[in-house]
C-alpha positions in Angstrom: 47.7 65.8 0.9 49.0 63.3 -1.6 49.7 60.6 1.0 46.3 61.3 2.7 44.6 60.9 -0.7 46.4 57.8 -1.5 45.3 56.3 1.9 41.8 57.2 1.3 41.9 55.7 -2.3 43.6 52.6 -1.0 40.9 52.2 1.7 38.2 52.5 -1.0 39.8 49.9 -3.1 40.4 47.6 -0.2 36.9 47.9 0.9 35.6 47.5 -2.6 37.7 44.4 -3.1 36.6 43.1 0.4 33.0 43.7 -0.6 33.4 42.0 -3.9 35.1 39.0 -2.3 32.3 38.9 0.2 29.6 39.0 -2.5 31.4 36.3 -4.5 31.7 34.1 -1.3 27.9 34.6 -0.7 27.1 33.6 -4.2 29.4 30.6 -4.1 27.9 29.5 -0.7 24.3 30.0 -2.0 25.1 28.0 -5.0 26.6 25.1 -2.9 23.6 25.2 -0.7 21.3 24.9 -3.7 23.3 22.0 -5.1 23.1 20.1 -1.7 19.4 20.9 -1.5 19.0 19.5 -5.1 21.0 16.3 -4.3 18.9 15.8 -1.1 15.6 16.3 -3.1 16.8 13.8 -5.7 17.6 11.2 -3.1 14.3 11.7 -1.4 12.4 11.4 -4.7 14.4 8.1 -5.4 13.6 6.7 -2.0 9.8 7.6 -2.5 9.7 5.9 -5.9 11.5 2.8 -4.5 8.9 2.7 -1.7 6.0 3.0 -4.1 7.5 0.1 -6.2 8.0 -1.9 -3.0 4.3 -1.3 -2.1 3.1 -2.3 -5.6 5.3 -5.6 -5.4 4.0 -6.4 -2.0 0.4 -6.0 -3.2 1.0 -8.1 -6.2 2.6 -10.8 -4.1 -0.2 -10.8 -1.6 -2.7 -11.3 -4.4 -0.7 -14.2 -5.7 -0.5 -15.8 -2.3 -4.3 -15.5 -2.0 -4.7 -17.2 -5.4 -2.1 -20.0 -4.5 -3.7 -20.5 -1.1 -7.2 -21.0 -2.7 -5.6 -23.5 -5.2 -3.9 -25.4 -2.4 -7.2 -25.7 -0.5 -9.0 -26.8 -3.6 -6.4 -29.5 -4.2 -6.5 -30.7 -0.5 -10.2 -31.1 -0.8 -10.0 -32.9 -4.1 -7.2 -35.3 -2.8 -9.5 -37.3 -0.4 -12.1 -37.7 -3.1 -9.6 -39.1 -5.5 -8.2 -41.5 -2.9 -11.7 -42.7 -2.0 -12.6 -43.3 -5.7 -9.4 -45.2 -6.2 -10.0 -47.5 -3.0 -13.7 -48.0 -4.1 -12.5 -49.1 -7.5 -9.9 -51.5 -6.0 -12.5 -53.1 -3.7 -15.3 -53.2 -6.1 -13.4 -54.6 -9.1 -10.0 -55.8 -8.1 -7.6 -56.9 -10.9 -6.6 -60.5 -11.1 -3.2 -61.3 -9.7 -1.7 -62.2 -13.0 -2.9 -59.1 -14.8 -0.2 -57.1 -16.5 -1.1 -53.9 -18.4 -0.2 -53.8 -22.1 2.1 -51.1 -23.6 -0.7 -48.6 -24.3 -2.2 -48.8 -20.8 1.3 -48.7 -19.3 1.9 -45.5 -21.2 -1.4 -44.1 -20.1 -0.5 -44.9 -16.4 2.9 -43.3 -16.7 1.5 -40.2 -18.3 -1.1 -40.0 -15.5 1.6 -40.5 -12.9 3.7 -37.8 -14.4 0.9 -35.4 -14.7 -0.1 -36.0 -11.1 3.5 -35.4 -9.9 3.8 -32.3 -12.0 0.7 -30.7 -10.4 2.2 -31.0 -6.9 
């Protein structure tokens, strides 16, 4: 009866150890699953935040484009008026051929030229 009892006890311990190992493997597998799920959720949240930022940037750029386009059209409409006024001035009151601007007027012309070029 001793050998039989030993076999029975050995089977209980083997089954108990196998059950314990199975439980530990299940806990480890569940933890690994939760970890991967957390990583995936974090990646999704980061992608959603990047998409929201991209959407906000696109909206801001589109607003800027609208403002710039309006300014370009305004300048295009103003350009013919300035050219016409200049031509009328040259035709109505031409300067003499020997006319040379003095230093002050030359500085004023240069400043106006620089300002005109800067606005382009």
